[in-house]
GULO-269368 format. One record per residue: residue in three letters; residue number from 1; y, x, z of N, C-alpha, C, O in turn. Coordinates in Angstrom, 3 decimals, decimal comma, always signed. Layout:
! GULO-269368
type ALA seq NUM n_Y Y n_X X n_Z Z ca_Y Y ca_X X ca_Z Z c_Y Y c_X X c_Z Z o_Y Y o_X X o_Z Z $
...
END
This chain:
! GULO-269368
type MET seq 1 n_Y +264,480 n_X +42,767 n_Z +37,685 ca_Y +264,440 ca_X +42,055 ca_Z +36,432 c_Y +262,999 c_X +42,038 c_Z +35,909 o_Y +262,239 o_X +42,989 o_Z +36,094 $
type ALA seq 2 n_Y +262,655 n_X +40,949 n_Z +35,264 ca_Y +261,333 ca_X +40,785 ca_Z +34,669 c_Y +261,485 c_X +40,566 c_Z +33,171 o_Y +262,588 o_X +40,341 o_Z +32,673 $
type ASN seq 3 n_Y +260,374 n_X +40,635 n_Z +32,466 ca_Y +260,376 ca_X +40,383 ca_Z +31,033 c_Y +259,559 c_X +39,134 c_Z +30,742 o_Y +258,539 o_X +38,885 o_Z +31,385 $
type CYS seq 4 n_Y +260,007 n_X +38,359 n_Z +29,778 ca_Y +259,284 ca_X +37,163 ca_Z +29,346 c_Y +257,959 c_X +37,608 c_Z +28,732 o_Y +257,939 o_X +38,510 o_Z +27,896 $
type LYS seq 5 n_Y +256,860 n_X +36,988 n_Z +29,136 ca_Y +255,557 ca_X +37,390 ca_Z +28,605 c_Y +255,343 c_X +36,905 c_Z +27,182 o_Y +254,390 o_X +37,332 o_Z +26,530 $
type PHE seq 6 n_Y +256,194 n_X +36,032 n_Z +26,686 ca_Y +256,054 ca_X +35,513 ca_Z +25,329 c_Y +256,898 c_X +36,288 c_Z +24,324 o_Y +256,402 o_X +36,668 o_Z +23,263 $
type CYS seq 7 n_Y +258,169 n_X +36,528 n_Z +24,647 ca_Y +259,049 ca_X +37,190 ca_Z +23,685 c_Y +259,478 c_X +38,582 c_Z +24,125 o_Y +259,994 o_X +39,343 o_Z +23,306 $
type GLY seq 8 n_Y +259,281 n_X +38,941 n_Z +25,394 ca_Y +259,626 ca_X +40,267 ca_Z +25,872 c_Y +261,071 c_X +40,426 c_Z +26,301 o_Y +261,470 o_X +41,519 o_Z +26,704 $
type GLU seq 9 n_Y +261,866 n_X +39,372 n_Z +26,228 ca_Y +263,278 ca_X +39,447 ca_Z +26,608 c_Y +263,402 c_X +39,571 c_Z +28,128 o_Y +262,559 o_X +39,063 o_Z +28,867 $
type GLU seq 10 n_Y +264,437 n_X +40,236 n_Z +28,582 ca_Y +264,660 ca_X +40,442 ca_Z +30,006 c_Y +265,177 c_X +39,141 c_Z +30,642 o_Y +266,157 o_X +38,559 o_Z +30,176 $
type ILE seq 11 n_Y +264,504 n_X +38,697 n_Z +31,711 ca_Y +264,876 ca_X +37,453 ca_Z +32,388 c_Y +264,883 c_X +37,667 c_Z +33,896 o_Y +264,364 o_X +38,664 o_Z +34,400 $
type THR seq 12 n_Y +265,474 n_X +36,722 n_Z +34,600 ca_Y +265,483 ca_X +36,699 ca_Z +36,056 c_Y +264,926 c_X +35,352 c_Z +36,486 o_Y +265,169 o_X +34,338 o_Z +35,830 $
type TRP seq 13 n_Y +264,183 n_X +35,337 n_Z +37,581 ca_Y +263,630 ca_X +34,091 ca_Z +38,091 c_Y +264,511 c_X +33,568 c_Z +39,214 o_Y +264,820 o_X +34,290 o_Z +40,162 $
type MET seq 14 n_Y +264,919 n_X +32,295 n_Z +39,099 ca_Y +265,756 ca_X +31,655 ca_Z +40,112 c_Y +265,008 c_X +30,437 c_Z +40,644 o_Y +264,269 o_X +29,777 o_Z +39,913 $
type LYS seq 15 n_Y +265,209 n_X +30,152 n_Z +41,925 ca_Y +264,595 ca_X +28,987 ca_Z +42,548 c_Y +265,481 c_X +27,774 c_Z +42,298 o_Y +266,669 o_X +27,784 o_Z +42,620 $
type GLU seq 16 n_Y +264,892 n_X +26,726 n_Z +41,720 ca_Y +265,616 ca_X +25,485 ca_Z +41,466 c_Y +264,778 c_X +24,346 c_Z +42,032 o_Y +263,796 o_X +23,926 o_Z +41,419 $
type GLY seq 17 n_Y +265,162 n_X +23,854 n_Z +43,189 ca_Y +264,346 ca_X +22,846 ca_Z +43,864 c_Y +263,082 c_X +23,506 c_Z +44,371 o_Y +263,141 o_X +24,436 o_Z +45,175 $
type SER seq 18 n_Y +261,940 n_X +23,031 n_Z +43,905 ca_Y +260,678 ca_X +23,637 ca_Z +44,319 c_Y +260,049 c_X +24,469 c_Z +43,214 o_Y +258,918 o_X +24,933 o_Z +43,363 $
type LYS seq 19 n_Y +260,766 n_X +24,670 n_Z +42,093 ca_Y +260,233 ca_X +25,410 ca_Z +40,959 c_Y +261,030 c_X +26,685 c_Z +40,728 o_Y +262,223 o_X +26,745 o_Z +41,025 $
type ASN seq 20 n_Y +260,360 n_X +27,703 n_Z +40,196 ca_Y +261,020 ca_X +28,915 ca_Z +39,739 c_Y +261,349 c_X +28,735 c_Z +38,262 o_Y +260,500 o_X +28,308 o_Z +37,479 $
type VAL seq 21 n_Y +262,581 n_X +29,061 n_Z +37,883 ca_Y +263,062 ca_X +28,834 ca_Z +36,521 c_Y +263,511 c_X +30,169 c_Z +35,938 o_Y +264,200 o_X +30,936 o_Z +36,610 $
type PRO seq 22 n_Y +263,118 n_X +30,462 n_Z +34,665 ca_Y +263,562 ca_X +31,707 ca_Z +34,028 c_Y +265,009 c_X +31,588 c_Z +33,546 o_Y +265,377 o_X +30,620 o_Z +32,881 $
type ILE seq 23 n_Y +265,815 n_X +32,583 n_Z +33,893 ca_Y +267,234 ca_X +32,618 ca_Z +33,532 c_Y +267,496 c_X +33,888 c_Z +32,720 o_Y +267,017 o_X +34,966 o_Z +33,070 $
type GLU seq 24 n_Y +268,254 n_X +33,753 n_Z +31,642 ca_Y +268,614 ca_X +34,911 ca_Z +30,828 c_Y +269,729 c_X +35,690 c_Z +31,508 o_Y +270,303 o_X +35,225 o_Z +32,492 $
type SER seq 25 n_Y +270,037 n_X +36,873 n_Z +30,988 ca_Y +271,047 ca_X +37,738 ca_Z +31,604 c_Y +272,448 c_X +37,124 c_Z +31,560 o_Y +273,296 o_X +37,470 o_Z +32,382 $
type ASP seq 26 n_Y +272,702 n_X +36,216 n_Z +30,606 ca_Y +274,012 ca_X +35,575 ca_Z +30,535 c_Y +274,113 c_X +34,348 c_Z +31,441 o_Y +275,170 o_X +33,719 o_Z +31,498 $
type GLY seq 27 n_Y +273,031 n_X +33,994 n_Z +32,153 ca_Y +273,053 ca_X +32,881 ca_Z +33,093 c_Y +272,514 c_X +31,575 c_Z +32,550 o_Y +272,434 o_X +30,588 o_Z +33,282 $
type SER seq 28 n_Y +272,140 n_X +31,547 n_Z +31,272 ca_Y +271,605 ca_X +30,312 ca_Z +30,689 c_Y +270,091 c_X +30,233 c_Z +30,891 o_Y +269,428 o_X +31,234 o_Z +31,162 $
type LEU seq 29 n_Y +269,581 n_X +29,046 n_Z +30,755 ca_Y +268,150 ca_X +28,810 ca_Z +30,903 c_Y +267,399 c_X +29,453 c_Z +29,745 o_Y +267,803 o_X +29,322 o_Z +28,589 $
type HIS seq 30 n_Y +266,302 n_X +30,151 n_Z +30,052 ca_Y +265,534 ca_X +30,851 ca_Z +29,020 c_Y +264,441 c_X +29,942 c_Z +28,473 o_Y +263,516 o_X +29,576 o_Z +29,199 $
type ARG seq 31 n_Y +264,541 n_X +29,577 n_Z +27,197 ca_Y +263,535 ca_X +28,795 ca_Z +26,491 c_Y +263,342 c_X +29,421 c_Z +25,118 o_Y +264,117 o_X +29,155 o_Z +24,199 $
type CYS seq 32 n_Y +262,309 n_X +30,257 n_Z +24,970 ca_Y +262,090 ca_X +30,916 ca_Z +23,684 c_Y +261,099 c_X +30,116 c_Z +22,837 o_Y +260,290 o_X +29,351 o_Z +23,362 $
type GLN seq 33 n_Y +261,177 n_X +30,305 n_Z +21,535 ca_Y +260,322 ca_X +29,577 ca_Z +20,601 c_Y +258,861 c_X +29,952 c_Z +20,795 o_Y +257,982 o_X +29,108 o_Z +20,624 $
type GLU seq 34 n_Y +258,584 n_X +31,208 n_Z +21,150 ca_Y +257,205 ca_X +31,648 ca_Z +21,371 c_Y +256,556 c_X +30,868 c_Z +22,515 o_Y +255,382 o_X +30,507 o_Z +22,435 $
type MET seq 35 n_Y +257,324 n_X +30,609 n_Z +23,582 ca_Y +256,798 ca_X +29,844 ca_Z +24,710 c_Y +256,528 c_X +28,399 c_Z +24,287 o_Y +255,489 o_X +27,839 o_Z +24,636 $
type LYS seq 36 n_Y +257,438 n_X +27,801 n_Z +23,550 ca_Y +257,260 ca_X +26,428 ca_Z +23,088 c_Y +256,020 c_X +26,308 c_Z +22,207 o_Y +255,264 o_X +25,343 o_Z +22,322 $
type ASP seq 37 n_Y +255,813 n_X +27,290 n_Z +21,324 ca_Y +254,647 ca_X +27,273 ca_Z +20,434 c_Y +253,347 c_X +27,427 c_Z +21,216 o_Y +252,341 o_X +26,807 o_Z +20,872 $
type SER seq 38 n_Y +253,360 n_X +28,251 n_Z +22,267 ca_Y +252,135 ca_X +28,453 ca_Z +23,039 c_Y +251,765 c_X +27,203 c_Z +23,832 o_Y +250,580 o_X +26,923 o_Z +24,009 $
type VAL seq 39 n_Y +252,743 n_X +26,451 n_Z +24,309 ca_Y +252,468 ca_X +25,216 ca_Z +25,038 c_Y +251,870 c_X +24,173 c_Z +24,094 o_Y +250,976 o_X +23,423 o_Z +24,485 $
type LYS seq 40 n_Y +252,354 n_X +24,123 n_Z +22,863 ca_Y +251,837 ca_X +23,173 ca_Z +21,882 c_Y +250,399 c_X +23,487 c_Z +21,494 o_Y +249,631 o_X +22,584 o_Z +21,163 $
type SER seq 41 n_Y +250,034 n_X +24,766 n_Z +21,533 ca_Y +248,718 ca_X +25,168 ca_Z +21,053 c_Y +247,623 c_X +25,046 c_Z +22,107 o_Y +246,475 o_X +25,400 o_Z +21,840 $
type LEU seq 42 n_Y +247,957 n_X +24,550 n_Z +23,303 ca_Y +246,929 ca_X +24,393 ca_Z +24,316 c_Y +245,863 c_X +23,415 c_Z +23,840 o_Y +246,170 o_X +22,375 o_Z +23,257 $
type LYS seq 43 n_Y +244,628 n_X +23,760 n_Z +24,093 ca_Y +243,533 ca_X +22,898 ca_Z +23,657 c_Y +243,457 c_X +21,695 c_Z +24,578 o_Y +243,416 o_X +21,840 o_Z +25,800 $
type LYS seq 44 n_Y +243,439 n_X +20,538 n_Z +24,005 ca_Y +243,341 ca_X +19,309 ca_Z +24,779 c_Y +241,939 c_X +18,755 c_Z +24,636 o_Y +241,375 o_X +18,736 o_Z +23,542 $
type MET seq 45 n_Y +241,377 n_X +18,303 n_Z +25,751 ca_Y +240,009 ca_X +17,827 ca_Z +25,764 c_Y +239,996 c_X +16,308 c_Z +25,542 o_Y +240,694 o_X +15,571 o_Z +26,237 $
type ASP seq 46 n_Y +239,217 n_X +15,857 n_Z +24,594 ca_Y +239,068 ca_X +14,440 ca_Z +24,327 c_Y +237,936 c_X +13,889 c_Z +25,195 o_Y +236,814 o_X +14,391 o_Z +25,144 $
type ARG seq 47 n_Y +238,222 n_X +12,885 n_Z +25,969 ca_Y +237,223 ca_X +12,325 ca_Z +26,887 c_Y +236,021 c_X +11,763 c_Z +26,123 o_Y +234,906 o_X +11,787 o_Z +26,644 $
type ASN seq 48 n_Y +236,217 n_X +11,267 n_Z +24,919 ca_Y +235,114 ca_X +10,698 ca_Z +24,141 c_Y +234,149 c_X +11,754 c_Z +23,624 o_Y +233,019 o_X +11,428 o_Z +23,261 $
type SER seq 49 n_Y +234,569 n_X +13,010 n_Z +23,583 ca_Y +233,697 ca_X +14,068 ca_Z +23,082 c_Y +232,734 c_X +14,589 c_Z +24,146 o_Y +231,841 o_X +15,376 o_Z +23,831 $
type LEU seq 50 n_Y +232,899 n_X +14,166 n_Z +25,402 ca_Y +232,027 ca_X +14,617 ca_Z +26,489 c_Y +230,921 c_X +13,600 c_Z +26,742 o_Y +231,099 o_X +12,400 o_Z +26,535 $
type SER seq 51 n_Y +229,777 n_X +14,105 n_Z +27,194 ca_Y +228,693 ca_X +13,207 ca_Z +27,554 c_Y +228,967 c_X +12,602 c_Z +28,923 o_Y +229,800 o_X +13,107 o_Z +29,676 $
type GLU seq 52 n_Y +228,271 n_X +11,526 n_Z +29,242 ca_Y +228,453 ca_X +10,859 ca_Z +30,537 c_Y +228,120 c_X +11,801 c_Z +31,690 o_Y +228,760 o_X +11,754 o_Z +32,740 $
type GLU seq 53 n_Y +227,124 n_X +12,648 n_Z +31,494 ca_Y +226,713 ca_X +13,591 ca_Z +32,543 c_Y +227,809 c_X +14,625 c_Z +32,816 o_Y +228,079 o_X +14,957 o_Z +33,970 $
type GLU seq 54 n_Y +228,436 n_X +15,130 n_Z +31,754 ca_Y +229,518 ca_X +16,106 ca_Z +31,921 c_Y +230,712 c_X +15,479 c_Z +32,630 o_Y +231,318 o_X +16,104 o_Z +33,500 $
type ILE seq 55 n_Y +231,049 n_X +14,258 n_Z +32,266 ca_Y +232,153 ca_X +13,557 ca_Z +32,921 c_Y +231,857 c_X +13,372 c_Z +34,397 o_Y +232,736 o_X +13,557 o_Z +35,239 $
type LYS seq 56 n_Y +230,633 n_X +13,011 n_Z +34,712 ca_Y +230,229 ca_X +12,814 ca_Z +36,105 c_Y +230,364 c_X +14,118 c_Z +36,900 o_Y +230,821 o_X +14,103 o_Z +38,043 $
type GLN seq 57 n_Y +229,964 n_X +15,249 n_Z +36,294 ca_Y +230,082 ca_X +16,550 ca_Z +36,967 c_Y +231,547 c_X +16,891 c_Z +37,231 o_Y +231,879 o_X +17,353 o_Z +38,322 $
type TYR seq 58 n_Y +232,426 n_X +16,673 n_Z +36,257 ca_Y +233,850 ca_X +16,948 ca_Z +36,441 c_Y +234,425 c_X +16,092 c_Z +37,566 o_Y +235,146 o_X +16,597 o_Z +38,426 $
type GLU seq 59 n_Y +234,108 n_X +14,805 n_Z +37,562 ca_Y +234,639 ca_X +13,897 ca_Z +38,582 c_Y +234,135 c_X +14,273 c_Z +39,970 o_Y +234,893 o_X +14,207 o_Z +40,938 $
type GLN seq 60 n_Y +232,866 n_X +14,666 n_Z +40,083 ca_Y +232,322 ca_X +15,068 ca_Z +41,376 c_Y +232,996 c_X +16,332 c_Z +41,887 o_Y +233,304 o_X +16,432 o_Z +43,075 $
type SER seq 61 n_Y +233,229 n_X +17,300 n_Z +41,000 ca_Y +233,867 ca_X +18,547 ca_Z +41,439 c_Y +235,322 c_X +18,319 c_Z +41,841 o_Y +235,836 o_X +19,006 o_Z +42,724 $
type ILE seq 62 n_Y +235,987 n_X +17,357 n_Z +41,199 ca_Y +237,371 ca_X +17,049 ca_Z +41,562 c_Y +237,427 c_X +16,366 c_Z +42,924 o_Y +238,288 o_X +16,683 o_Z +43,745 $
type ASN seq 63 n_Y +236,521 n_X +15,439 n_Z +43,160 ca_Y +236,542 ca_X +14,640 ca_Z +44,384 c_Y +235,868 c_X +15,307 c_Z +45,573 o_Y +235,992 o_X +14,824 o_Z +46,698 $
type LYS seq 64 n_Y +235,159 n_X +16,405 n_Z +45,350 ca_Y +234,455 ca_X +17,101 ca_Z +46,418 c_Y +235,468 c_X +17,806 c_Z +47,327 o_Y +236,294 o_X +18,579 o_Z +46,841 $
type PRO seq 65 n_Y +235,413 n_X +17,547 n_Z +48,646 ca_Y +236,369 ca_X +18,223 ca_Z +49,540 c_Y +236,067 c_X +19,722 c_Z +49,625 o_Y +234,911 o_X +20,144 o_Z +49,616 $
type LYS seq 66 n_Y +237,123 n_X +20,497 n_Z +49,706 ca_Y +236,971 ca_X +21,942 ca_Z +49,796 c_Y +236,677 c_X +22,350 c_Z +51,231 o_Y +237,156 o_X +21,729 o_Z +52,179 $
type LYS seq 67 n_Y +235,880 n_X +23,405 n_Z +51,374 ca_Y +235,575 ca_X +23,922 ca_Z +52,700 c_Y +236,754 c_X +24,744 c_Z +53,196 o_Y +237,317 o_X +25,553 o_Z +52,458 $
type LYS seq 68 n_Y +237,118 n_X +24,530 n_Z +54,442 ca_Y +238,216 ca_X +25,286 ca_Z +55,032 c_Y +237,659 c_X +26,515 c_Z +55,729 o_Y +236,619 o_X +26,463 o_Z +56,386 $
type LYS seq 69 n_Y +238,353 n_X +27,591 n_Z +55,575 ca_Y +237,958 ca_X +28,837 ca_Z +56,217 c_Y +238,680 c_X +28,958 c_Z +57,543 o_Y +239,900 o_X +28,811 o_Z +57,615 $
type PHE seq 70 n_Y +237,933 n_X +29,222 n_Z +58,573 ca_Y +238,517 ca_X +29,383 ca_Z +59,891 c_Y +238,537 c_X +30,857 c_Z +60,259 o_Y +237,576 o_X +31,591 o_Z +60,029 $
type LYS seq 71 n_Y +239,635 n_X +31,262 n_Z +60,825 ca_Y +239,765 ca_X +32,647 ca_Z +61,266 c_Y +239,258 c_X +32,749 c_Z +62,697 o_Y +239,569 o_X +31,907 o_Z +63,540 $
type THR seq 72 n_Y +238,489 n_X +33,770 n_Z +62,957 ca_Y +238,031 ca_X +34,017 ca_Z +64,324 c_Y +238,667 c_X +35,307 c_Z +64,797 o_Y +238,758 o_X +36,287 o_Z +64,057 $
type PHE seq 73 n_Y +239,095 n_X +35,286 n_Z +66,020 ca_Y +239,769 ca_X +36,468 ca_Z +66,580 c_Y +238,916 c_X +37,120 c_Z +67,604 o_Y +239,314 o_X +38,129 o_Z +68,187 $
END
């Protein structure tokens, strides 16, 4: 058993499709108000508040291919 990091209630994680879903001890889906409030409070970035140079850096880092690590035996 695990505890919800927002409200501290005891929950269990169940696999539903490709996602893990928090389930309460009675079998219902766990959705606490603390979690809902924390999702609402996420800071959202306004594209107009960034300079053209910053936007260019973000786009380059997103589009840059990642280096693959090869294992040698």
